PyMOL Python script that loads the backbone (N, CA, C, O; Angstrom):
from pymol import cmd

cmd.read_pdbstr("""\
ATOM      1  N   MET A   1      53.027 140.042 -84.889  1.00  0.00           N
ATOM      2  CA  MET A   1      52.904 141.232 -85.698  1.00  0.00           C
ATOM      3  C   MET A   1      52.880 142.466 -84.804  1.00  0.00           C
ATOM      4  O   MET A   1      52.243 142.469 -83.750  1.00  0.00           O
ATOM      5  N   PRO A   2      53.558 143.478 -85.222  1.00  0.00           N
ATOM      6  CA  PRO A   2      53.623 144.685 -84.392  1.00  0.00           C
ATOM      7  C   PRO A   2      52.380 145.571 -84.518  1.00  0.00           C
ATOM      8  O   PRO A   2      51.564 145.422 -85.428  1.00  0.00           O
ATOM      9  N   VAL A   3      52.279 146.485 -83.575  1.00  0.00           N
ATOM     10  CA  VAL A   3      51.258 147.529 -83.585  1.00  0.00           C
ATOM     11  C   VAL A   3      51.963 148.814 -83.979  1.00  0.00           C
ATOM     12  O   VAL A   3      53.041 149.123 -83.472  1.00  0.00           O
ATOM     13  N   GLN A   4      51.345 149.564 -84.891  1.00  0.00           N
ATOM     14  CA  GLN A   4      51.945 150.811 -85.343  1.00  0.00           C
ATOM     15  C   GLN A   4      51.161 151.985 -84.762  1.00  0.00           C
ATOM     16  O   GLN A   4      49.930 151.985 -84.800  1.00  0.00           O
ATOM     17  N   PHE A   5      51.854 152.974 -84.230  1.00  0.00           N
ATOM     18  CA  PHE A   5      51.238 154.189 -83.696  1.00  0.00           C
ATOM     19  C   PHE A   5      51.511 155.328 -84.670  1.00  0.00           C
ATOM     20  O   PHE A   5      52.649 155.544 -85.088  1.00  0.00           O
ATOM     21  N   VAL A   6      50.449 156.055 -85.027  1.00  0.00           N
ATOM     22  CA  VAL A   6      50.565 157.122 -86.015  1.00  0.00           C
ATOM     23  C   VAL A   6      49.805 158.351 -85.524  1.00  0.00           C
ATOM     24  O   VAL A   6      48.699 158.232 -84.996  1.00  0.00           O
ATOM     25  N   ASP A   7      50.406 159.540 -85.699  1.00  0.00           N
ATOM     26  CA  ASP A   7      49.715 160.782 -85.372  1.00  0.00           C
ATOM     27  C   ASP A   7      48.582 161.004 -86.377  1.00  0.00           C
ATOM     28  O   ASP A   7      48.700 160.620 -87.540  1.00  0.00           O
ATOM     29  N   ILE A   8      47.510 161.610 -85.940  1.00  0.00           N
ATOM     30  CA  ILE A   8      46.327 161.763 -86.777  1.00  0.00           C
ATOM     31  C   ILE A   8      46.610 162.541 -88.063  1.00  0.00           C
ATOM     32  O   ILE A   8      46.067 162.195 -89.113  1.00  0.00           O
ATOM     33  N   ALA A   9      47.438 163.573 -88.009  1.00  0.00           N
ATOM     34  CA  ALA A   9      47.777 164.341 -89.213  1.00  0.00           C
ATOM     35  C   ALA A   9      48.541 163.470 -90.204  1.00  0.00           C
ATOM     36  O   ALA A   9      48.296 163.521 -91.409  1.00  0.00           O
ATOM     37  N   GLU A  10      49.461 162.679 -89.687  1.00  0.00           N
ATOM     38  CA  GLU A  10      50.241 161.769 -90.529  1.00  0.00           C
ATOM     39  C   GLU A  10      49.345 160.684 -91.119  1.00  0.00           C
ATOM     40  O   GLU A  10      49.502 160.317 -92.284  1.00  0.00           O
ATOM     41  N   ALA A  11      48.418 160.174 -90.334  1.00  0.00           N
ATOM     42  CA  ALA A  11      47.510 159.123 -90.803  1.00  0.00           C
ATOM     43  C   ALA A  11      46.664 159.615 -91.966  1.00  0.00           C
ATOM     44  O   ALA A  11      46.407 158.868 -92.909  1.00  0.00           O
ATOM     45  N   GLY A  12      46.230 160.869 -91.903  1.00  0.00           N
ATOM     46  CA  GLY A  12      45.432 161.423 -92.989  1.00  0.00           C
ATOM     47  C   GLY A  12      46.207 161.495 -94.296  1.00  0.00           C
ATOM     48  O   GLY A  12      45.637 161.298 -95.370  1.00  0.00           O
ATOM     49  N   LYS A  13      47.477 161.771 -94.213  1.00  0.00           N
ATOM     50  CA  LYS A  13      48.317 161.897 -95.410  1.00  0.00           C
ATOM     51  C   LYS A  13      48.673 160.538 -96.002  1.00  0.00           C
ATOM     52  O   LYS A  13      48.871 160.415 -97.210  1.00  0.00           O
ATOM     53  N   MET A  14      48.752 159.519 -95.147  1.00  0.00           N
ATOM     54  CA  MET A  14      49.253 158.220 -95.624  1.00  0.00           C
ATOM     55  C   MET A  14      48.251 157.072 -95.446  1.00  0.00           C
ATOM     56  O   MET A  14      48.654 155.919 -95.293  1.00  0.00           O
ATOM     57  N   LEU A  15      46.963 157.378 -95.466  1.00  0.00           N
ATOM     58  CA  LEU A  15      45.950 156.338 -95.257  1.00  0.00           C
ATOM     59  C   LEU A  15      46.081 155.162 -96.226  1.00  0.00           C
ATOM     60  O   LEU A  15      46.034 154.016 -95.778  1.00  0.00           O
ATOM     61  N   PRO A  16      46.244 155.394 -97.543  1.00  0.00           N
ATOM     62  CA  PRO A  16      46.395 154.235 -98.437  1.00  0.00           C
ATOM     63  C   PRO A  16      47.565 153.328 -98.056  1.00  0.00           C
ATOM     64  O   PRO A  16      47.443 152.104 -98.116  1.00  0.00           O
ATOM     65  N   ALA A  17      48.678 153.907 -97.670  1.00  0.00           N
ATOM     66  CA  ALA A  17      49.842 153.095 -97.273  1.00  0.00           C
ATOM     67  C   ALA A  17      49.563 152.327 -95.984  1.00  0.00           C
ATOM     68  O   ALA A  17      49.998 151.185 -95.830  1.00  0.00           O
ATOM     69  N   LEU A  18      48.836 152.956 -95.057  1.00  0.00           N
ATOM     70  CA  LEU A  18      48.491 152.264 -93.813  1.00  0.00           C
ATOM     71  C   LEU A  18      47.585 151.074 -94.089  1.00  0.00           C
ATOM     72  O   LEU A  18      47.775 149.998 -93.520  1.00  0.00           O
ATOM     73  N   VAL A  19      46.605 151.265 -94.959  1.00  0.00           N
ATOM     74  CA  VAL A  19      45.691 150.168 -95.300  1.00  0.00           C
ATOM     75  C   VAL A  19      46.455 149.041 -95.985  1.00  0.00           C
ATOM     76  O   VAL A  19      46.208 147.865 -95.719  1.00  0.00           O
ATOM     77  N   THR A  20      47.373 149.397 -96.856  1.00  0.00           N
ATOM     78  CA  THR A  20      48.185 148.373 -97.531  1.00  0.00           C
ATOM     79  C   THR A  20      49.000 147.562 -96.531  1.00  0.00           C
ATOM     80  O   THR A  20      49.110 146.343 -96.667  1.00  0.00           O
ATOM     81  N   SER A  21      49.570 148.222 -95.533  1.00  0.00           N
ATOM     82  CA  SER A  21      50.358 147.482 -94.538  1.00  0.00           C
ATOM     83  C   SER A  21      49.481 146.523 -93.731  1.00  0.00           C
ATOM     84  O   SER A  21      49.949 145.472 -93.294  1.00  0.00           O
ATOM     85  N   LEU A  22      48.211 146.883 -93.533  1.00  0.00           N
ATOM     86  CA  LEU A  22      47.279 145.960 -92.868  1.00  0.00           C
ATOM     87  C   LEU A  22      46.944 144.789 -93.779  1.00  0.00           C
ATOM     88  O   LEU A  22      46.921 143.640 -93.339  1.00  0.00           O
ATOM     89  N   GLU A  23      46.685 145.081 -95.049  1.00  0.00           N
ATOM     90  CA  GLU A  23      46.355 144.013 -96.010  1.00  0.00           C
ATOM     91  C   GLU A  23      47.484 143.011 -96.157  1.00  0.00           C
ATOM     92  O   GLU A  23      47.243 141.810 -96.283  1.00  0.00           O
ATOM     93  N   LYS A  24      48.698 143.491 -96.141  1.00  0.00           N
ATOM     94  CA  LYS A  24      49.865 142.613 -96.297  1.00  0.00           C
ATOM     95  C   LYS A  24      50.289 141.965 -94.989  1.00  0.00           C
ATOM     96  O   LYS A  24      51.275 141.229 -94.936  1.00  0.00           O
ATOM     97  N   ARG A  25      49.518 142.251 -93.916  1.00  0.00           N
ATOM     98  CA  ARG A  25      49.796 141.690 -92.590  1.00  0.00           C
ATOM     99  C   ARG A  25      51.175 142.100 -92.068  1.00  0.00           C
ATOM    100  O   ARG A  25      51.809 141.351 -91.325  1.00  0.00           O
ATOM    101  N   GLN A  26      51.636 143.290 -92.459  1.00  0.00           N
ATOM    102  CA  GLN A  26      52.901 143.809 -91.948  1.00  0.00           C
ATOM    103  C   GLN A  26      52.738 144.323 -90.522  1.00  0.00           C
ATOM    104  O   GLN A  26      53.684 144.310 -89.734  1.00  0.00           O
ATOM    105  N   VAL A  27      51.526 144.776 -90.201  1.00  0.00           N
ATOM    106  CA  VAL A  27      51.189 145.204 -88.842  1.00  0.00           C
ATOM    107  C   VAL A  27      49.852 144.580 -88.462  1.00  0.00           C
ATOM    108  O   VAL A  27      49.024 144.305 -89.330  1.00  0.00           O
ATOM    109  N   ARG A  28      49.642 144.357 -87.180  1.00  0.00           N
ATOM    110  CA  ARG A  28      48.398 143.777 -86.688  1.00  0.00           C
ATOM    111  C   ARG A  28      47.308 144.832 -86.613  1.00  0.00           C
ATOM    112  O   ARG A  28      46.157 144.580 -86.970  1.00  0.00           O
ATOM    113  N   GLU A  29      47.685 146.021 -86.145  1.00  0.00           N
ATOM    114  CA  GLU A  29      46.735 147.123 -86.045  1.00  0.00           C
ATOM    115  C   GLU A  29      47.499 148.435 -86.055  1.00  0.00           C
ATOM    116  O   GLU A  29      48.704 148.481 -85.804  1.00  0.00           O
ATOM    117  N   ILE A  30      46.771 149.492 -86.350  1.00  0.00           N
ATOM    118  CA  ILE A  30      47.346 150.830 -86.364  1.00  0.00           C
ATOM    119  C   ILE A  30      46.549 151.680 -85.392  1.00  0.00           C
ATOM    120  O   ILE A  30      45.330 151.803 -85.514  1.00  0.00           O
ATOM    121  N   VAL A  31      47.240 152.264 -84.430  1.00  0.00           N
ATOM    122  CA  VAL A  31      46.601 153.117 -83.435  1.00  0.00           C
ATOM    123  C   VAL A  31      46.851 154.564 -83.847  1.00  0.00           C
ATOM    124  O   VAL A  31      47.995 154.991 -84.003  1.00  0.00           O
ATOM    125  N   ILE A  32      45.761 155.309 -84.020  1.00  0.00           N
ATOM    126  CA  ILE A  32      45.869 156.719 -84.395  1.00  0.00           C
ATOM    127  C   ILE A  32      45.801 157.557 -83.127  1.00  0.00           C
ATOM    128  O   ILE A  32      44.906 157.397 -82.297  1.00  0.00           O
ATOM    129  N   CYS A  33      46.775 158.454 -82.999  1.00  0.00           N
ATOM    130  CA  CYS A  33      46.889 159.269 -81.789  1.00  0.00           C
ATOM    131  C   CYS A  33      46.687 160.746 -82.095  1.00  0.00           C
ATOM    132  O   CYS A  33      47.013 161.218 -83.184  1.00  0.00           O
ATOM    133  N   ARG A  34      46.152 161.461 -81.129  1.00  0.00           N
ATOM    134  CA  ARG A  34      46.053 162.914 -81.186  1.00  0.00           C
ATOM    135  C   ARG A  34      46.766 163.442 -79.942  1.00  0.00           C
ATOM    136  O   ARG A  34      46.424 163.083 -78.815  1.00  0.00           O
ATOM    137  N   ALA A  35      47.734 164.275 -80.160  1.00  0.00           N
ATOM    138  CA  ALA A  35      48.543 164.820 -79.065  1.00  0.00           C
ATOM    139  C   ALA A  35      49.142 163.712 -78.204  1.00  0.00           C
ATOM    140  O   ALA A  35      49.241 163.836 -76.983  1.00  0.00           O
ATOM    141  N   GLY A  36      49.540 162.621 -78.871  1.00  0.00           N
ATOM    142  CA  GLY A  36      50.187 161.524 -78.167  1.00  0.00           C
ATOM    143  C   GLY A  36      49.256 160.554 -77.461  1.00  0.00           C
ATOM    144  O   GLY A  36      49.715 159.591 -76.848  1.00  0.00           O
ATOM    145  N   ARG A  37      47.940 160.796 -77.540  1.00  0.00           N
ATOM    146  CA  ARG A  37      46.970 159.900 -76.875  1.00  0.00           C
ATOM    147  C   ARG A  37      46.195 159.097 -77.909  1.00  0.00           C
ATOM    148  O   ARG A  37      45.720 159.674 -78.887  1.00  0.00           O
ATOM    149  N   PRO A  38      46.052 157.800 -77.730  1.00  0.00           N
ATOM    150  CA  PRO A  38      45.301 156.973 -78.675  1.00  0.00           C
ATOM    151  C   PRO A  38      43.834 157.407 -78.742  1.00  0.00           C
ATOM    152  O   PRO A  38      43.182 157.600 -77.716  1.00  0.00           O
ATOM    153  N   VAL A  39      43.328 157.556 -79.977  1.00  0.00           N
ATOM    154  CA  VAL A  39      41.929 157.947 -80.149  1.00  0.00           C
ATOM    155  C   VAL A  39      41.167 157.014 -81.095  1.00  0.00           C
ATOM    156  O   VAL A  39      39.936 156.999 -81.077  1.00  0.00           O
ATOM    157  N   ALA A  40      41.867 156.245 -81.909  1.00  0.00           N
ATOM    158  CA  ALA A  40      41.194 155.340 -82.853  1.00  0.00           C
ATOM    159  C   ALA A  40      42.132 154.196 -83.199  1.00  0.00           C
ATOM    160  O   ALA A  40      43.340 154.260 -82.974  1.00  0.00           O
ATOM    161  N   LYS A  41      41.535 153.148 -83.755  1.00  0.00           N
ATOM    162  CA  LYS A  41      42.319 151.970 -84.111  1.00  0.00           C
ATOM    163  C   LYS A  41      41.872 151.470 -85.481  1.00  0.00           C
ATOM    164  O   LYS A  41      40.676 151.344 -85.743  1.00  0.00           O
ATOM    165  N   LEU A  42      42.834 151.189 -86.350  1.00  0.00           N
ATOM    166  CA  LEU A  42      42.567 150.551 -87.641  1.00  0.00           C
ATOM    167  C   LEU A  42      43.043 149.116 -87.550  1.00  0.00           C
ATOM    168  O   LEU A  42      44.117 148.838 -87.016  1.00  0.00           O
ATOM    169  N   MET A  43      42.241 148.210 -88.074  1.00  0.00           N
ATOM    170  CA  MET A  43      42.651 146.810 -88.118  1.00  0.00           C
ATOM    171  C   MET A  43      42.029 146.156 -89.340  1.00  0.00           C
ATOM    172  O   MET A  43      41.008 146.620 -89.848  1.00  0.00           O
ATOM    173  N   SER A  44      42.632 145.100 -89.800  1.00  0.00           N
ATOM    174  CA  SER A  44      42.115 144.413 -90.976  1.00  0.00           C
ATOM    175  C   SER A  44      40.854 143.635 -90.618  1.00  0.00           C
ATOM    176  O   SER A  44      40.625 143.273 -89.464  1.00  0.00           O
ATOM    177  N   VAL A  45      40.060 143.395 -91.627  1.00  0.00           N
ATOM    178  CA  VAL A  45      38.824 142.639 -91.470  1.00  0.00           C
ATOM    179  C   VAL A  45      39.067 141.232 -92.000  1.00  0.00           C
ATOM    180  O   VAL A  45      39.584 141.049 -93.102  1.00  0.00           O
ATOM    181  N   GLU A  46      38.695 140.262 -91.213  1.00  0.00           N
ATOM    182  CA  GLU A  46      38.860 138.876 -91.655  1.00  0.00           C
ATOM    183  C   GLU A  46      37.829 138.578 -92.747  1.00  0.00           C
ATOM    184  O   GLU A  46      36.666 138.959 -92.614  1.00  0.00           O
ATOM    185  N   PRO A  47      38.235 137.913 -93.807  1.00  0.00           N
ATOM    186  CA  PRO A  47      37.279 137.586 -94.867  1.00  0.00           C
ATOM    187  C   PRO A  47      36.203 136.627 -94.365  1.00  0.00           C
ATOM    188  O   PRO A  47      36.450 135.807 -93.480  1.00  0.00           O
ATOM    189  N   ALA A  48      35.024 136.739 -94.932  1.00  0.00           N
ATOM    190  CA  ALA A  48      33.923 135.842 -94.568  1.00  0.00           C
ATOM    191  C   ALA A  48      34.297 134.410 -94.937  1.00  0.00           C
ATOM    192  O   ALA A  48      34.946 134.168 -95.954  1.00  0.00           O
ATOM    193  N   ARG A  49      33.882 133.476 -94.104  1.00  0.00           N
ATOM    194  CA  ARG A  49      34.209 132.063 -94.347  1.00  0.00           C
ATOM    195  C   ARG A  49      32.964 131.315 -94.781  1.00  0.00           C
ATOM    196  O   ARG A  49      32.569 130.337 -94.147  1.00  0.00           O
ATOM    197  N   ILE A  50      32.350 131.767 -95.847  1.00  0.00           N
ATOM    198  CA  ILE A  50      31.133 131.131 -96.349  1.00  0.00           C
ATOM    199  C   ILE A  50      31.500 129.809 -97.016  1.00  0.00           C
ATOM    200  O   ILE A  50      32.437 129.737 -97.811  1.00  0.00           O
ATOM    201  N   GLY A  51      30.761 128.786 -96.685  1.00  0.00           N
ATOM    202  CA  GLY A  51      30.945 127.499 -97.323  1.00  0.00           C
ATOM    203  C   GLY A  51      32.055 126.641 -96.754  1.00  0.00           C
ATOM    204  O   GLY A  51      32.488 125.695 -97.412  1.00  0.00           O
ATOM    205  N   VAL A  52      32.535 126.939 -95.549  1.00  0.00           N
ATOM    206  CA  VAL A  52      33.654 126.168 -95.004  1.00  0.00           C
ATOM    207  C   VAL A  52      33.282 124.717 -94.706  1.00  0.00           C
ATOM    208  O   VAL A  52      34.163 123.860 -94.641  1.00  0.00           O
ATOM    209  N   ALA A  53      31.994 124.427 -94.526  1.00  0.00           N
ATOM    210  CA  ALA A  53      31.583 123.054 -94.220  1.00  0.00           C
ATOM    211  C   ALA A  53      31.021 122.334 -95.447  1.00  0.00           C
ATOM    212  O   ALA A  53      30.532 121.210 -95.340  1.00  0.00           O
ATOM    213  N   LYS A  54      31.091 122.980 -96.607  1.00  0.00           N
ATOM    214  CA  LYS A  54      30.546 122.378 -97.824  1.00  0.00           C
ATOM    215  C   LYS A  54      31.188 121.014 -98.082  1.00  0.00           C
ATOM    216  O   LYS A  54      32.410 120.876 -98.125  1.00  0.00           O
ATOM    217  N   GLY A  55      30.334 120.025 -98.251  1.00  0.00           N
ATOM    218  CA  GLY A  55      30.798 118.674 -98.524  1.00  0.00           C
ATOM    219  C   GLY A  55      31.186 117.877 -97.296  1.00  0.00           C
ATOM    220  O   GLY A  55      31.549 116.708 -97.429  1.00  0.00           O
ATOM    221  N   LYS A  56      31.126 118.452 -96.116  1.00  0.00           N
ATOM    222  CA  LYS A  56      31.530 117.756 -94.886  1.00  0.00           C
ATOM    223  C   LYS A  56      30.404 116.894 -94.317  1.00  0.00           C
ATOM    224  O   LYS A  56      30.668 115.908 -93.628  1.00  0.00           O
ATOM    225  N   PHE A  57      29.145 117.258 -94.601  1.00  0.00           N
ATOM    226  CA  PHE A  57      28.026 116.464 -94.113  1.00  0.00           C
ATOM    227  C   PHE A  57      26.855 116.631 -95.068  1.00  0.00           C
ATOM    228  O   PHE A  57      26.856 117.521 -95.919  1.00  0.00           O
ATOM    229  N   GLU A  58      25.881 115.789 -94.922  1.00  0.00           N
ATOM    230  CA  GLU A  58      24.726 115.801 -95.815  1.00  0.00           C
ATOM    231  C   GLU A  58      23.473 116.142 -95.027  1.00  0.00           C
ATOM    232  O   GLU A  58      23.211 115.567 -93.970  1.00  0.00           O
ATOM    233  N   VAL A  59      22.707 117.079 -95.550  1.00  0.00           N
ATOM    234  CA  VAL A  59      21.451 117.463 -94.924  1.00  0.00           C
ATOM    235  C   VAL A  59      20.333 116.746 -95.672  1.00  0.00           C
ATOM    236  O   VAL A  59      20.225 116.870 -96.892  1.00  0.00           O
ATOM    237  N   PRO A  60      19.499 115.997 -94.949  1.00  0.00           N
ATOM    238  CA  PRO A  60      18.406 115.296 -95.621  1.00  0.00           C
ATOM    239  C   PRO A  60      17.412 116.278 -96.244  1.00  0.00           C
ATOM    240  O   PRO A  60      17.285 117.418 -95.799  1.00  0.00           O
ATOM    241  N   ASP A  61      16.706 115.811 -97.290  1.00  0.00           N
ATOM    242  CA  ASP A  61      15.725 116.668 -97.947  1.00  0.00           C
ATOM    243  C   ASP A  61      14.621 117.097 -96.986  1.00  0.00           C
ATOM    244  O   ASP A  61      14.163 118.240 -97.029  1.00  0.00           O
ATOM    245  N   ARG A  62      14.200 116.193 -96.131  1.00  0.00           N
ATOM    246  CA  ARG A  62      13.141 116.504 -95.162  1.00  0.00           C
ATOM    247  C   ARG A  62      13.677 116.193 -93.773  1.00  0.00           C
ATOM    248  O   ARG A  62      13.868 115.024 -93.437  1.00  0.00           O
ATOM    249  N   THR A  63      13.918 117.187 -92.981  1.00  0.00           N
ATOM    250  CA  THR A  63      14.473 116.960 -91.653  1.00  0.00           C
ATOM    251  C   THR A  63      13.404 116.773 -90.593  1.00  0.00           C
ATOM    252  O   THR A  63      13.708 116.312 -89.493  1.00  0.00           O
ATOM    253  N   ASP A  64      12.155 117.120 -90.896  1.00  0.00           N
ATOM    254  CA  ASP A  64      11.108 117.044 -89.875  1.00  0.00           C
ATOM    255  C   ASP A  64      10.247 115.777 -89.968  1.00  0.00           C
ATOM    256  O   ASP A  64       9.369 115.586 -89.127  1.00  0.00           O
ATOM    257  N   THR A  65      10.469 114.918 -90.949  1.00  0.00           N
ATOM    258  CA  THR A  65       9.599 113.756 -91.124  1.00  0.00           C
ATOM    259  C   THR A  65       9.812 112.677 -90.068  1.00  0.00           C
ATOM    260  O   THR A  65       8.897 111.903 -89.783  1.00  0.00           O
ATOM    261  N   SER A  66      11.002 112.617 -89.488  1.00  0.00           N
ATOM    262  CA  SER A  66      11.268 111.538 -88.549  1.00  0.00           C
ATOM    263  C   SER A  66      10.993 111.932 -87.098  1.00  0.00           C
ATOM    264  O   SER A  66      11.085 111.081 -86.214  1.00  0.00           O
ATOM    265  N   ASN A  67      10.665 113.170 -86.833  1.00  0.00           N
ATOM    266  CA  ASN A  67      10.420 113.606 -85.467  1.00  0.00           C
ATOM    267  C   ASN A  67       9.138 114.430 -85.433  1.00  0.00           C
ATOM    268  O   ASN A  67       9.132 115.606 -85.796  1.00  0.00           O
ATOM    269  N   SER A  68       8.054 113.798 -84.992  1.00  0.00           N
ATOM    270  CA  SER A  68       6.752 114.464 -85.011  1.00  0.00           C
ATOM    271  C   SER A  68       6.702 115.670 -84.077  1.00  0.00           C
ATOM    272  O   SER A  68       5.986 116.633 -84.354  1.00  0.00           O
ATOM    273  N   GLU A  69       7.459 115.632 -82.965  1.00  0.00           N
ATOM    274  CA  GLU A  69       7.456 116.770 -82.038  1.00  0.00           C
ATOM    275  C   GLU A  69       8.063 118.018 -82.705  1.00  0.00           C
ATOM    276  O   GLU A  69       7.531 119.119 -82.564  1.00  0.00           O
ATOM    277  N   ILE A  70       9.162 117.840 -83.421  1.00  0.00           N
ATOM    278  CA  ILE A  70       9.789 118.973 -84.108  1.00  0.00           C
ATOM    279  C   ILE A  70       8.894 119.455 -85.247  1.00  0.00           C
ATOM    280  O   ILE A  70       8.745 120.659 -85.453  1.00  0.00           O
ATOM    281  N   ALA A  71       8.308 118.531 -85.974  1.00  0.00           N
ATOM    282  CA  ALA A  71       7.402 118.924 -87.056  1.00  0.00           C
ATOM    283  C   ALA A  71       6.241 119.745 -86.507  1.00  0.00           C
ATOM    284  O   ALA A  71       5.825 120.719 -87.134  1.00  0.00           O
ATOM    285  N   THR A  72       5.719 119.370 -85.356  1.00  0.00           N
ATOM    286  CA  THR A  72       4.628 120.112 -84.721  1.00  0.00           C
ATOM    287  C   THR A  72       5.078 121.519 -84.337  1.00  0.00           C
ATOM    288  O   THR A  72       4.331 122.479 -84.523  1.00  0.00           O
ATOM    289  N   LEU A  73       6.275 121.646 -83.810  1.00  0.00           N
ATOM    290  CA  LEU A  73       6.788 122.964 -83.437  1.00  0.00           C
ATOM    291  C   LEU A  73       6.953 123.870 -84.645  1.00  0.00           C
ATOM    292  O   LEU A  73       6.676 125.066 -84.564  1.00  0.00           O
ATOM    293  N   PHE A  74       7.401 123.312 -85.764  1.00  0.00           N
ATOM    294  CA  PHE A  74       7.561 124.117 -86.976  1.00  0.00           C
ATOM    295  C   PHE A  74       6.224 124.562 -87.534  1.00  0.00           C
ATOM    296  O   PHE A  74       6.134 125.622 -88.153  1.00  0.00           O
ATOM    297  N   ARG A  75       5.199 123.780 -87.327  1.00  0.00           N
ATOM    298  CA  ARG A  75       3.851 124.160 -87.782  1.00  0.00           C
ATOM    299  C   ARG A  75       3.144 125.042 -86.778  1.00  0.00           C
ATOM    300  O   ARG A  75       2.002 125.439 -87.006  1.00  0.00           O
ATOM    301  N   ASP A  76       3.809 125.364 -85.650  1.00  0.00           N
ATOM    302  CA  ASP A  76       3.254 126.211 -84.595  1.00  0.00           C
ATOM    303  C   ASP A  76       1.974 125.626 -84.011  1.00  0.00           C
ATOM    304  O   ASP A  76       0.989 126.332 -83.792  1.00  0.00           O
ATOM    305  N   GLU A  77       2.013 124.322 -83.765  1.00  0.00           N
ATOM    306  CA  GLU A  77       0.883 123.632 -83.144  1.00  0.00           C
ATOM    307  C   GLU A  77       1.278 123.198 -81.749  1.00  0.00           C
ATOM    308  O   GLU A  77       2.459 123.013 -81.455  1.00  0.00           O
ATOM    309  N   SER A  78       0.296 123.038 -80.901  1.00  0.00           N
ATOM    310  CA  SER A  78       0.576 122.527 -79.547  1.00  0.00           C
ATOM    311  C   SER A  78       0.781 121.031 -79.633  1.00  0.00           C
ATOM    312  O   SER A  78       0.011 120.339 -80.299  1.00  0.00           O
ATOM    313  N   PRO A  79       1.825 120.509 -78.959  1.00  0.00           N
ATOM    314  CA  PRO A  79       2.019 119.042 -78.952  1.00  0.00           C
ATOM    315  C   PRO A  79       0.879 118.370 -78.214  1.00  0.00           C
ATOM    316  O   PRO A  79       0.405 118.870 -77.194  1.00  0.00           O
ATOM    317  N   SER A  80       0.439 117.230 -78.738  1.00  0.00           N
ATOM    318  CA  SER A  80      -0.670 116.509 -78.082  1.00  0.00           C
ATOM    319  C   SER A  80      -0.209 115.348 -77.264  1.00  0.00           C
ATOM    320  O   SER A  80      -1.027 114.655 -76.660  1.00  0.00           O
TER     321      SER A  80
END
""", "prot")
cmd.dss("prot")
cmd.show_as("cartoon", "prot")
cmd.util.cbc("prot")
cmd.orient("prot")
């Protein structure tokens, strides 16, 4: 995917179109320039990946019952 360079005045006029090109993955990023020098960068945000491991493994109801040392640490007690 290409990188697009845009003058700051032009970017202000066409911001919705620039955002759309990022959403459609037409460009990887947009570099905003002032007097020909890069000053800012626009890039798309990756969507959150909540629940990607759902159904891949099972968490027991009680994870601390089989390990007394871990159970002690969770209760903030000194191990004996």
